[in-house]
C-alpha atoms as a printed R data frame, in Angstrom:
    type eleno elety resid chain resno       x       y       z
1   ATOM     1    CA   MET     A     1 116.363  77.572 116.525
2   ATOM     2    CA   GLU     A     2 113.790  80.354 116.698
3   ATOM     3    CA   SER     A     3 114.644  81.717 113.335
4   ATOM     4    CA   GLU     A     4 114.099  78.289 111.888
5   ATOM     5    CA   ASN     A     5 110.667  77.802 113.656
6   ATOM     6    CA   ARG     A     6 109.630  81.185 112.333
7   ATOM     7    CA   ASN     A     7 110.645  80.223 108.978
8   ATOM     8    CA   GLU     A     8 108.656  77.001 109.120
9   ATOM     9    CA   ALA     A     9 105.714  78.947 110.269
10  ATOM    10    CA   VAL     A    10 105.816  81.360 107.403
11  ATOM    11    CA   ASP     A    11 106.132  78.413 104.929
12  ATOM    12    CA   MET     A    12 103.087  76.670 106.494
13  ATOM    13    CA   LEU     A    13 100.960  79.714 106.390
14  ATOM    14    CA   ARG     A    14 101.813  80.293 102.712
15  ATOM    15    CA   SER     A    15 100.926  76.624 102.056
16  ATOM    16    CA   GLU     A    16  97.573  76.882 103.902
17  ATOM    17    CA   ILE     A    17  96.544  80.411 102.646
18  ATOM    18    CA   PRO     A    18  98.639  80.715  99.353
19  ATOM    19    CA   LEU     A    19  98.545  84.310  97.757
20  ATOM    20    CA   GLU     A    20  97.749  84.400  93.956
21  ATOM    21    CA   TRP     A    21  99.540  87.302  92.434
22  ATOM    22    CA   ASP     A    22  97.597  89.481  89.926
23  ATOM    23    CA   THR     A    23  99.363  90.355  86.709
24  ATOM    24    CA   GLY     A    24 102.056  93.040  87.130
25  ATOM    25    CA   LEU     A    25 101.328  96.587  86.490
26  ATOM    26    CA   VAL     A    26 102.785  98.472  83.380
27  ATOM    27    CA   LEU     A    27 102.391 102.119  84.398
28  ATOM    28    CA   THR     A    28 102.632 103.724  80.935
29  ATOM    29    CA   ARG     A    29 100.423 101.246  79.302
30  ATOM    30    CA   GLU     A    30  97.728 101.898  82.026
31  ATOM    31    CA   VAL     A    31  97.845 105.745  81.304
32  ATOM    32    CA   GLU     A    32  97.943 105.239  77.551
33  ATOM    33    CA   ALA     A    33  94.839 102.972  77.885
34  ATOM    34    CA   GLY     A    34  93.021 105.943  79.438
35  ATOM    35    CA   ARG     A    35  93.382 104.537  83.013
36  ATOM    36    CA   PRO     A    36  95.288 107.303  84.971
37  ATOM    37    CA   VAL     A    37  97.341 106.047  87.885
38  ATOM    38    CA   GLY     A    38  97.801 107.764  91.197
39  ATOM    39    CA   LEU     A    39 100.642 106.892  93.607
40  ATOM    40    CA   VAL     A    40  99.683 106.536  97.140
41  ATOM    41    CA   LEU     A    41 102.349 106.408  99.781
42  ATOM    42    CA   ILE     A    42 101.474 105.423 103.564
43  ATOM    43    CA   ASP     A    43 103.308 106.359 106.520
44  ATOM    44    CA   GLU     A    44 106.933 106.147 105.087
45  ATOM    45    CA   VAL     A    45 108.247 108.296 107.972
46  ATOM    46    CA   ASN     A    46 111.110 108.196 110.391
47  ATOM    47    CA   GLY     A    47 109.190 106.794 113.196
48  ATOM    48    CA   PHE     A    48 108.479 103.663 111.371
49  ATOM    49    CA   CYS     A    49 111.434 103.358 109.122
50  ATOM    50    CA   THR     A    50 114.596 104.835 110.267
51  ATOM    51    CA   VAL     A    51 116.862 102.925 112.610
52  ATOM    52    CA   GLY     A    52 116.462 103.984 116.278
53  ATOM    53    CA   ALA     A    53 114.296 106.879 115.400
54  ATOM    54    CA   GLY     A    54 111.421 105.792 117.911
55  ATOM    55    CA   ASN     A    55 109.432 103.297 119.719
56  ATOM    56    CA   LEU     A    56 108.182 101.747 116.382
57  ATOM    57    CA   ALA     A    57 111.256 102.207 114.418
58  ATOM    58    CA   PRO     A    58 113.504  99.201 113.520
59  ATOM    59    CA   THR     A    59 116.428  98.759 115.909
60  ATOM    60    CA   GLN     A    60 118.854  97.557 113.076
61  ATOM    61    CA   PRO     A    61 118.806  97.700 109.465
62  ATOM    62    CA   ASN     A    62 115.796  95.925 108.080
63  ATOM    63    CA   LYS     A    63 115.917  94.556 104.367
64  ATOM    64    CA   GLN     A    64 112.064  94.679 103.966
65  ATOM    65    CA   ILE     A    65 111.657  98.242 104.996
66  ATOM    66    CA   GLU     A    66 114.873  99.297 103.037
67  ATOM    67    CA   LYS     A    67 113.462  97.627  99.854
68  ATOM    68    CA   MET     A    68 109.882  99.495 100.432
69  ATOM    69    CA   ILE     A    69 111.749 102.918 100.655
70  ATOM    70    CA   GLN     A    70 113.758 102.008  97.543
71  ATOM    71    CA   GLU     A    71 110.767 101.042  95.406
72  ATOM    72    CA   SER     A    72 108.800 104.081  96.751
73  ATOM    73    CA   ALA     A    73 111.571 106.477  95.865
74  ATOM    74    CA   LYS     A    74 111.894 105.071  92.276
75  ATOM    75    CA   LEU     A    75 108.334 105.211  91.708
76  ATOM    76    CA   ALA     A    76 107.683 108.606  93.248
77  ATOM    77    CA   LYS     A    77 110.546 110.080  91.000
78  ATOM    78    CA   PHE     A    78 109.034 108.464  87.945
79  ATOM    79    CA   PHE     A    79 105.465 109.914  88.693
80  ATOM    80    CA   THR     A    80 106.999 113.397  89.222
81  ATOM    81    CA   LYS     A    81 108.996 113.127  86.043
82  ATOM    82    CA   ASN     A    82 105.808 112.362  84.171
83  ATOM    83    CA   GLY     A    83 103.667 114.874  86.058
84  ATOM    84    CA   TRP     A    84 101.458 112.176  87.628
85  ATOM    85    CA   PRO     A    85  99.626 112.629  91.067
86  ATOM    86    CA   ILE     A    86 101.048 111.423  94.279
87  ATOM    87    CA   PHE     A    87  99.219 111.207  97.648
88  ATOM    88    CA   ALA     A    88 101.449 110.826 100.687
89  ATOM    89    CA   PHE     A    89 100.023 110.095 104.257
90  ATOM    90    CA   LEU     A    90 102.296 111.023 107.292
91  ATOM    91    CA   ASP     A    91 101.488 109.366 110.555
92  ATOM    92    CA   THR     A    92 101.515 112.256 112.979
93  ATOM    93    CA   HIS     A    93 100.335 112.176 116.738
94  ATOM    94    CA   PHE     A    94  99.605 114.712 119.426
95  ATOM    95    CA   PRO     A    95 101.296 113.907 122.663
96  ATOM    96    CA   ASP     A    96  98.154 113.749 124.690
97  ATOM    97    CA   LYS     A    97  96.302 111.438 122.371
98  ATOM    98    CA   PRO     A    98  97.641 108.029 122.525
99  ATOM    99    CA   GLU     A    99  96.753 105.547 119.736
100 ATOM   100    CA   SER     A   100  96.217 102.318 121.691
101 ATOM   101    CA   PRO     A   101  97.585  99.723 121.750
102 ATOM   102    CA   TYR     A   102 100.846 101.134 120.398
103 ATOM   103    CA   PRO     A   103 103.328 103.136 122.472
104 ATOM   104    CA   PRO     A   104 104.010 106.834 121.642
105 ATOM   105    CA   HIS     A   105 105.047 107.194 118.195
106 ATOM   106    CA   CYS     A   106 105.479 109.968 115.494
107 ATOM   107    CA   ILE     A   107 104.761 112.706 117.860
108 ATOM   108    CA   ILE     A   108 104.531 116.210 116.326
109 ATOM   109    CA   GLY     A   109 107.879 117.873 116.684
110 ATOM   110    CA   SER     A   110 109.957 114.889 117.434
111 ATOM   111    CA   GLY     A   111 111.133 114.384 113.747
112 ATOM   112    CA   GLU     A   112 109.630 110.689 113.752
113 ATOM   113    CA   GLU     A   113 106.616 112.357 111.936
114 ATOM   114    CA   ASN     A   114 108.605 113.369 108.938
115 ATOM   115    CA   LEU     A   115 109.167 111.626 105.625
116 ATOM   116    CA   VAL     A   116 112.307 109.332 105.446
117 ATOM   117    CA   PRO     A   117 115.348 111.135 103.819
118 ATOM   118    CA   ALA     A   118 114.752 109.336 100.446
119 ATOM   119    CA   LEU     A   119 111.325 110.995 100.209
120 ATOM   120    CA   GLU     A   120 111.636 114.329 101.995
121 ATOM   121    CA   TRP     A   121 111.817 116.090  98.668
122 ATOM   122    CA   LEU     A   122 108.149 115.260  98.173
123 ATOM   123    CA   GLU     A   123 107.414 118.167 100.670
124 ATOM   124    CA   LYS     A   124 108.261 120.658  97.807
125 ATOM   125    CA   ASP     A   125 106.947 118.618  95.037
126 ATOM   126    CA   PRO     A   126 104.047 120.335  93.177
127 ATOM   127    CA   ASN     A   127 102.753 116.804  92.166
128 ATOM   128    CA   ALA     A   128 102.482 115.361  95.724
129 ATOM   129    CA   LYS     A   129  99.579 115.995  98.185
130 ATOM   130    CA   LEU     A   130 100.784 115.435 101.728
131 ATOM   131    CA   LYS     A   131  98.416 114.645 104.410
132 ATOM   132    CA   ARG     A   132  99.113 114.116 108.053
133 ATOM   133    CA   LYS     A   133  96.882 111.940 109.851
134 ATOM   134    CA   HIS     A   134  96.621 110.675 113.545
135 ATOM   135    CA   CYS     A   135  94.672 107.469 113.099
136 ATOM   136    CA   ILE     A   136  95.287 104.102 111.486
137 ATOM   137    CA   ASP     A   137  92.992 104.421 108.553
138 ATOM   138    CA   GLY     A   138  94.101 107.101 106.167
139 ATOM   139    CA   PHE     A   139  90.974 107.092 104.231
140 ATOM   140    CA   LEU     A   140  88.697 107.422 107.161
141 ATOM   141    CA   PHE     A   141  90.891 110.279 108.407
142 ATOM   142    CA   CYS     A   142  90.377 112.263 105.053
143 ATOM   143    CA   THR     A   143  86.687 112.373 105.875
144 ATOM   144    CA   GLU     A   144  85.773 116.025 106.917
145 ATOM   145    CA   LYS     A   145  82.871 117.034 109.120
146 ATOM   146    CA   ASP     A   146  80.871 118.147 106.141
147 ATOM   147    CA   GLY     A   147  81.057 114.745 104.647
148 ATOM   148    CA   SER     A   148  83.697 115.474 101.976
149 ATOM   149    CA   ASN     A   149  86.809 113.400 101.631
150 ATOM   150    CA   ALA     A   150  90.145 114.735 100.691
151 ATOM   151    CA   PHE     A   151  91.371 111.537  99.045
152 ATOM   152    CA   ALA     A   152  88.124 111.022  97.110
153 ATOM   153    CA   ASP     A   153  88.615 114.620  95.910
154 ATOM   154    CA   TRP     A   154  92.036 113.921  94.950
155 ATOM   155    CA   ILE     A   155  90.773 110.932  92.975
156 ATOM   156    CA   SER     A   156  88.203 113.091  91.180
157 ATOM   157    CA   LYS     A   157  90.442 115.946  90.380
158 ATOM   158    CA   PHE     A   158  92.966 113.645  88.516
159 ATOM   159    CA   GLN     A   159  90.290 111.085  87.246
160 ATOM   160    CA   ILE     A   160  92.288 108.576  88.771
161 ATOM   161    CA   LYS     A   161  91.104 104.854  87.991
162 ATOM   162    CA   THR     A   162  93.984 103.009  89.493
163 ATOM   163    CA   ALA     A   163  95.495 103.798  92.961
164 ATOM   164    CA   LEU     A   164  99.023 102.226  93.262
165 ATOM   165    CA   VAL     A   165  99.678 101.653  97.095
166 ATOM   166    CA   LEU     A   166 102.846 101.344  98.786
167 ATOM   167    CA   GLY     A   167 103.853 101.857 102.531
168 ATOM   168    CA   ILE     A   168 104.014 100.570 106.117
169 ATOM   169    CA   CYS     A   169 102.455  98.618 107.764
170 ATOM   170    CA   THR     A   170 101.168  96.137 105.406
171 ATOM   171    CA   ASP     A   171  98.871  94.495 107.893
172 ATOM   172    CA   ILE     A   172  97.813  97.602 109.519
173 ATOM   173    CA   CYS     A   173  97.616 100.992 107.876
174 ATOM   174    CA   VAL     A   174  97.965  99.704 104.304
175 ATOM   175    CA   LEU     A   175  95.236  97.049 104.745
176 ATOM   176    CA   ASP     A   176  92.953  99.437 106.590
177 ATOM   177    CA   PHE     A   177  93.328 102.265 104.029
178 ATOM   178    CA   ALA     A   178  92.803  99.765 101.090
179 ATOM   179    CA   SER     A   179  89.734  98.143 102.815
180 ATOM   180    CA   SER     A   180  88.058 101.584 103.310
181 ATOM   181    CA   ALA     A   181  88.868 102.858  99.737
182 ATOM   182    CA   LEU     A   182  87.571  99.632  98.255
183 ATOM   183    CA   SER     A   183  84.341  99.755 100.475
184 ATOM   184    CA   ALA     A   184  83.880 103.487  99.313
185 ATOM   185    CA   ARG     A   185  84.473 102.486  95.649
186 ATOM   186    CA   ASN     A   186  81.735  99.760  95.914
187 ATOM   187    CA   ILE     A   187  79.086 102.248  96.762
188 ATOM   188    CA   ASP     A   188  80.529 104.934  94.326
189 ATOM   189    CA   ARG     A   189  81.987 107.391  96.763
190 ATOM   190    CA   VAL     A   190  85.332 107.681  95.220
191 ATOM   191    CA   PRO     A   191  84.530 108.109  91.241
192 ATOM   192    CA   PRO     A   192  86.043 107.150  88.799
193 ATOM   193    CA   LEU     A   193  88.357 104.859  90.975
194 ATOM   194    CA   GLU     A   194  88.254 101.147  89.722
195 ATOM   195    CA   ASP     A   195  91.156  99.449  91.170
196 ATOM   196    CA   VAL     A   196  93.465  99.657  94.375
197 ATOM   197    CA   VAL     A   197  96.639  98.004  93.597
198 ATOM   198    CA   ILE     A   198  99.163  97.066  96.392
199 ATOM   199    CA   TYR     A   199 102.672  96.520  95.416
200 ATOM   200    CA   SER     A   200 104.044  93.752  97.773
201 ATOM   201    CA   GLU     A   201 107.771  94.868  97.221
202 ATOM   202    CA   GLY     A   202 106.874  98.369  98.037
203 ATOM   203    CA   CYS     A   203 105.175  97.491 101.343
204 ATOM   204    CA   ALA     A   204 106.645  96.529 104.879
205 ATOM   205    CA   THR     A   205 105.746  95.878 108.445
206 ATOM   206    CA   TYR     A   206 107.531  95.952 111.660
207 ATOM   207    CA   ASP     A   207 109.294  92.708 113.407
208 ATOM   208    CA   LEU     A   208 108.571  92.027 116.976
209 ATOM   209    CA   PRO     A   209 109.450  88.381 117.605
210 ATOM   210    CA   ALA     A   210 107.619  86.438 120.294
211 ATOM   211    CA   HIS     A   211 110.757  86.158 122.690
212 ATOM   212    CA   VAL     A   212 110.967  89.947 122.590
213 ATOM   213    CA   ALA     A   213 107.389  90.542 123.035
214 ATOM   214    CA   ARG     A   214 107.257  88.372 126.154
215 ATOM   215    CA   ASN     A   215 109.461  90.985 127.862
216 ATOM   216    CA   ILE     A   216 107.407  93.986 126.966
217 ATOM   217    CA   LYS     A   217 104.304  94.689 129.024
218 ATOM   218    CA   GLY     A   218 101.173  94.672 126.839
219 ATOM   219    CA   ALA     A   219 103.125  93.811 123.756
220 ATOM   220    CA   MET     A   220 101.844  91.346 121.101
221 ATOM   221    CA   SER     A   221 104.323  89.291 119.108
222 ATOM   222    CA   HIS     A   222 104.456  90.477 115.324
223 ATOM   223    CA   PRO     A   223 106.728  88.155 113.069
224 ATOM   224    CA   GLN     A   224 107.553  90.452 110.164
225 ATOM   225    CA   GLU     A   225 107.241  88.043 107.253
226 ATOM   226    CA   LEU     A   226 104.292  86.304 108.477
227 ATOM   227    CA   MET     A   227 102.357  89.400 108.972
228 ATOM   228    CA   HIS     A   228 103.256  90.973 105.796
229 ATOM   229    CA   HIS     A   229 101.856  87.844 103.988
230 ATOM   230    CA   MET     A   230  98.699  88.231 106.128
231 ATOM   231    CA   GLY     A   231  98.357  91.785 105.333
232 ATOM   232    CA   LEU     A   232  98.552  91.131 101.497
233 ATOM   233    CA   PHE     A   233  96.157  88.176 101.790
234 ATOM   234    CA   MET     A   234  93.609  90.039 103.676
235 ATOM   235    CA   ALA     A   235  93.688  93.008 101.238
236 ATOM   236    CA   LYS     A   236  93.241  90.604  98.314
237 ATOM   237    CA   GLY     A   237  90.227  89.276 100.140
238 ATOM   238    CA   ARG     A   238  88.875  92.828 100.394
239 ATOM   239    CA   GLY     A   239  89.228  93.204  96.603
240 ATOM   240    CA   ALA     A   240  92.648  94.779  96.210
241 ATOM   241    CA   LYS     A   241  94.837  93.655  93.430
242 ATOM   242    CA   ILE     A   242  98.105  92.394  94.633
243 ATOM   243    CA   VAL     A   243 101.310  92.600  92.356
244 ATOM   244    CA   ASN     A   244 104.906  91.772  92.976
245 ATOM   245    CA   SER     A   245 106.278  93.548  90.000
246 ATOM   246    CA   ILE     A   246 105.682  97.033  88.511
247 ATOM   247    CA   SER     A   247 107.139  97.944  85.135
248 ATOM   248    CA   LEU     A   248 107.611 101.751  84.534
249 ATOM   249    CA   SER     A   249 107.290 101.222  80.663
250 ATOM   250    CA   GLY     A   250 106.847  98.563  78.170
251 ATOM   251    CA   GLU     A   251 110.509  98.263  77.959
252 ATOM   252    CA   LYS     A   252 112.093  96.502  80.999
253 ATOM   253    CA   THR     A   253 115.167  97.952  82.503
254 ATOM   254    CA   VAL     A   254 118.161  95.734  83.693
255 ATOM   255    CA   GLU     A   255 116.931  95.874  87.180
256 ATOM   256    CA   GLU     A   256 113.361  94.910  86.228
257 ATOM   257    CA   VAL     A   257 114.514  91.870  84.053
258 ATOM   258    CA   LYS     A   258 116.545  90.723  87.266
259 ATOM   259    CA   ARG     A   259 113.726  91.182  89.425
260 ATOM   260    CA   HIS     A   260 111.445  89.266  87.121
261 ATOM   261    CA   TYR     A   261 113.824  86.452  86.861
262 ATOM   262    CA   GLU     A   262 114.035  86.366  90.794
263 ATOM   263    CA   ILE     A   263 110.403  86.275  90.856
264 ATOM   264    CA   LEU     A   264 110.221  83.309  88.332
265 ATOM   265    CA   ILE     A   265 112.585  81.359  90.263
266 ATOM   266    CA   ASP     A   266 110.825  81.924  93.455
267 ATOM   267    CA   ASP     A   267 107.464  80.918  91.911
268 ATOM   268    CA   VAL     A   268 109.051  77.771  90.614
269 ATOM   269    CA   LYS     A   269 110.323  76.733  94.063
270 ATOM   270    CA   LYS     A   270 106.823  77.277  95.524
271 ATOM   271    CA   ILE     A   271 105.038  75.454  92.705
272 ATOM   272    CA   GLU     A   272 107.446  72.551  93.095
273 ATOM   273    CA   ALA     A   273 106.671  72.559  96.906
274 ATOM   274    CA   GLY     A   274 102.856  72.750  96.262
275 ATOM   275    CA   LEU     A   275 102.621  75.918  97.821
276 ATOM   276    CA   VAL     A   276 100.771  77.940  95.204
277 ATOM   277    CA   ALA     A   277  98.831  77.452  91.940
278 ATOM   278    CA   PHE     A   278 100.481  78.125  88.686
279 ATOM   279    CA   PRO     A   279 101.004  81.858  88.305
280 ATOM   280    CA   ASN     A   280  99.891  84.094  85.343
281 ATOM   281    CA   TYR     A   281 103.034  85.940  83.675
282 ATOM   282    CA   ASN     A   282 101.098  87.580  80.934
């Protein structure tokens, strides 16, 4: 019954605040058009993604998180193959500096702060810059005492015009990073950055149902699908482009064709239900 109620709540939310997708990104086309793309991975560490790894890790296999890791690994390998830049944030905390309102997580030395197995090869990849952070907003954490910003320097070094963002949690660290990066863009603090693109299939958030949260002191319920949608919706309101498909090149793979078909079917169902406006498939 609770599962049905949650599904109804998500459907109602999508009806009241529908999310209109931006045109899917074709990576090689962007680069060939003189719009270098940088891949940004946010907090895909064991403490958030590996079953049973910590207080904020899933307690059982989670399809949304598994999909995020799969898409992130695929894109990271493609970027490395082409020599394109990658910037990865790793949530990392000191035991004596809690991050309220969350329980202790990703503590240095616990293993929670390390990249998930599918991405740990990035630690030795020359195309990747890894940045450990101990606050929610990665962009803010990159700001040094002298006013410089490591992320802005990375954007400038590779003349990145499009930052492609994937990671966890959609409505927390991903949203905060995108909001700050876009605000900085609007006042010319991260030239030549033009767009922050968030890939919905490459993002995830945690699931804490209301009936579970009630039994945890100080916990707030956090239904996964609902908060994932809210995170994407809020990011779009901040100026991010939200896409649900990424093409590695102009030619689609079998997997990409299948995914595009699934998106079409899903959109048709939503249109028939009056949940969204007619999408743009250009």
